[in-house]
C-alpha positions in Angstrom: 0.0 -16.9 -2.8 1.1 -13.2 -2.9 -1.8 -10.4 -3.3 -0.9 -7.6 -5.3 -2.8 -3.6 -5.6 -3.0 -2.6 -9.2 -2.4 1.0 -9.4 -2.8 2.6 -12.6 -4.3 5.2 -14.1 -5.2 3.7 -17.2 -7.3 0.8 -16.8 -4.8 -1.1 -20.0 -2.2 -0.7 -17.9 -3.8 -2.8 -15.2 -5.0 -5.0 -17.2 -1.6 -5.6 -19.2 0.3 -5.8 -15.5 -2.6 -8.0 -14.1 -2.6 -10.5 -16.9 1.1 -11.4 -16.3 1.2 -11.4 -12.3 -2.0 -14.0 -13.1 0.2 -16.1 -15.2 2.3 -15.8 -12.5 0.0 -17.6 -9.9 0.0 -14.1 -8.0 -3.6 -13.0 -6.9 -5.1 -9.6 -8.0 -6.7 -8.6 -4.5 -7.5 -5.0 -6.0 -7.4 -2.2 -8.7 -7.0 1.2 -8.1 -7.1 4.7 -10.3 -6.0 7.1 -8.6 -3.5 7.8 -5.4 -6.1 8.7 -3.0 -8.2 5.0 -3.8 -4.1 3.0 -3.7 -4.5 4.1 0.0 -7.7 3.4 1.4 -7.5 0.5 -0.8 -4.4 -0.7 0.6 -6.2 0.2 4.2 -9.2 -2.3 3.2 -6.8 -5.1 1.2 -3.9 -5.1 3.2 -2.3 -6.5 0.5 1.3 -8.3 0.3 2.6 -5.9 -2.8 1.2 -2.9 -4.7 2.7 -1.9 -8.3 2.4 2.1 -8.0 1.5 4.6 -11.1 4.0 7.3 -10.8 2.0 10.1 -13.4 -1.4 9.7 -12.3 -4.2 12.8 -11.9 -3.9 14.5 -8.6 -6.8 13.4 -6.8 -6.9 15.8 -3.5 -3.4 16.8 -4.3 -2.1 12.8 -4.2 0.1 11.1 -7.2 1.5 8.3 -7.1 4.1 9.4 -4.8 2.4 11.0 -2.6 0.3 7.8 -2.3 3.5 5.7 -1.3 4.2 8.6 1.6 1.3 7.3 3.1 1.6 4.0 2.2 4.0 4.2 4.3 3.4 5.9 7.0 0.5 3.2 8.0 2.6 0.3 6.9 6.2 0.6 7.5 6.5 -2.7 6.2 5.0 -1.5 3.0 6.1 -3.1 -0.5 5.8 -1.2 -2.7 6.8 -1.1 -6.6 7.1 1.9 -8.5 5.6 1.7 -12.0 7.4 4.8 -14.3 7.7 5.9 -18.3 11.1 6.9 -19.7 12.4 9.7 -18.9 11.2 9.7 -15.1 14.3 8.8 -13.1 13.6 12.1 -11.3 10.3 10.7 -10.1 11.6 7.2 -9.5 14.4 8.3 -7.6 12.0 10.3 -5.4 9.4 7.8 -4.9 12.8 4.3 -4.2 14.0 7.8 -0.9 9.3 7.9 -0.5 10.0 4.3 0.4 9.3 1.7 -2.7 11.6 -1.1 -3.3 12.5 -1.4 -6.9 10.6 -0.5 -10.5 9.7 -1.5 -13.7 9.9 0.6 -17.1 6.8 0.6 -19.8 6.5 -0.5 -22.0 6.2 -4.0 -19.6 9.1 -6.6 -19.9 7.0 -9.5 -18.0 10.2 -11.0 -16.6 11.3 -7.7 -15.6 8.2 -7.3 -13.4 8.5 -10.9 -12.1 11.8 -10.2 -11.8 10.9 -7.4 -9.3 7.9 -8.5 -7.4 9.9 -12.0 -6.2 12.7 -9.7 -5.6 10.8 -7.1 -3.4 8.6 -10.4 -1.9 12.0 -12.6 -0.9 10.9 -15.4 -3.6 
């Protein structure tokens, strides 16, 4: 079973994503509400995949894109899916260039979330 770290500053978004993944039999190994916390939890939990919100309040100058870069430095094989709102195309491109493997757009279509995760995990 794949272990996923869910990163979003909004609790309800983390819950929504977690619920979608749990229904697919995917384990949520942890949650983080900012990029700094995401980096620390990635090192601690070693998840198979991370869903990373792009726009979060900066903690020590770390947002979603900086967090992607830092996680990729720690683990070049890290599998990260970006979560973005409509209209954040340039940020998504920047995140993919930083090492993210795919993205999903809010509001979530559960089938798209599952499709992205399966593709990134090679399922």
